[in-house]
C-alpha positions as CSV (number, residue, x, y, z in Angstrom):
1,M,68.2,121.9,37.9
2,P,67.1,124.6,39.3
3,P,64.2,125.9,39.3
4,C,62.5,128.5,36.9
5,S,63.2,131.3,36.7
6,T,59.0,132.6,37.3
7,C,59.3,130.3,40.6
8,L,63.0,131.6,42.2
9,P,61.0,135.5,44.2
10,V,57.9,133.3,44.8
11,L,60.9,130.9,46.6
12,A,62.8,133.5,48.2
13,H,59.9,135.3,49.7
14,T,60.1,137.8,48.0
15,R,57.4,139.9,45.7
16,P,57.6,139.3,42.3
17,S,57.2,141.4,39.7
18,P,54.4,141.9,37.5
19,P,54.5,139.9,34.7
20,P,56.1,137.2,36.6
21,S,53.2,137.7,38.5
22,A,51.0,137.6,36.3
23,V,52.7,133.9,34.4
24,L,52.4,132.3,38.1
25,K,48.4,133.4,38.2
26,L,48.3,131.5,34.5
27,A,49.6,128.1,35.5
28,E,47.6,128.5,37.6
29,G,44.3,128.9,36.0
30,L,45.8,126.7,33.3
31,L,46.0,124.3,35.4
32,C,42.7,125.2,37.1
33,A,41.0,125.7,33.6
34,A,42.4,121.6,31.9
35,L,40.8,120.4,35.9
36,V,37.0,122.2,34.7
37,V,37.6,120.1,31.3
38,L,39.2,116.7,32.8
39,P,35.6,115.6,34.1
40,I,33.4,117.0,30.5
41,V,35.6,114.6,28.8
42,A,35.0,112.1,31.4
43,Q,31.8,112.0,31.2
44,A,32.1,112.1,27.4
45,L,33.2,109.1,27.3
46,A,31.9,107.2,29.0
47,R,28.5,108.5,26.2
48,G,29.9,107.2,23.2
49,P,31.4,109.0,20.7
50,I,32.9,112.5,21.6
51,N,31.7,116.1,20.7
52,W,34.7,117.6,19.8
53,T,33.7,120.9,19.9
54,D,31.4,121.2,23.1
55,V,34.6,119.9,24.4
56,L,37.2,122.5,22.7
57,C,34.6,125.2,24.2
58,T,34.7,125.1,26.9
59,A,38.7,124.6,27.5
60,L,39.0,127.6,25.3
61,A,36.0,128.8,27.7
62,A,38.2,127.6,30.8
63,A,41.4,128.6,28.8
64,C,40.0,132.8,28.5
65,V,39.4,132.9,32.0
66,A,42.2,131.8,33.1
67,V,44.3,135.3,30.3
68,L,41.3,137.2,32.1
69,L,42.7,135.9,35.1
70,A,46.5,136.5,34.6
71,L,45.6,139.5,32.6
72,A,44.1,140.8,36.3
73,K,47.2,139.6,38.5
74,Y,49.4,141.6,36.1
75,A,47.3,144.8,36.4
76,K,47.3,144.5,40.7
77,A,50.4,143.6,41.0
78,H,51.6,146.8,40.7
79,R,49.9,148.1,43.6
80,D,50.7,144.6,45.6
81,P,52.9,145.8,49.0
82,T,56.6,144.5,49.5
83,L,57.2,141.6,51.5
84,D,58.6,142.8,54.3
85,D,56.1,145.7,54.8
86,A,53.3,143.2,54.9
87,L,55.3,141.3,57.4
88,A,55.7,144.6,59.6
89,A,52.2,145.5,59.6
90,T,51.0,142.1,60.0
91,G,53.5,141.6,63.1
92,A,51.6,145.6,64.4
93,A,48.8,144.1,64.3
94,L,49.2,141.1,66.5
95,K,51.4,143.0,68.7
96,D,48.2,145.3,68.7
97,R,46.2,142.9,69.7
98,A,48.9,141.1,72.1
99,D,49.0,144.4,74.3
100,L,45.0,145.1,74.4
101,S,44.4,140.5,75.4
102,D,47.4,142.0,78.3
103,D,45.6,144.9,79.6
104,R,42.9,142.5,80.9
105,P,41.8,141.4,84.6
106,A,42.8,137.6,85.1
107,A,39.7,135.3,86.0
């Protein structure tokens, strides 16, 4: 089964456009939100009856944070450099550092 079209640019090591980038950030945020809610449910189960209002409020707050992070990623994704530019800049910085370390006298 081929991967989803949202993940294809990431798997191809290219920069995804802003909407898929935001969708991936939303998925990451919702997964983190679920990880926040699971211990709360586990603790509630250990105490006895579950106060579902508290659980749902916590889940809703965590999901809202995930949505806000996805919206922020969408807004910032327009400024992300392409992968080629980022690799070229990093390669140039590493080359400069290597050139500087070659200039030091041997001890």
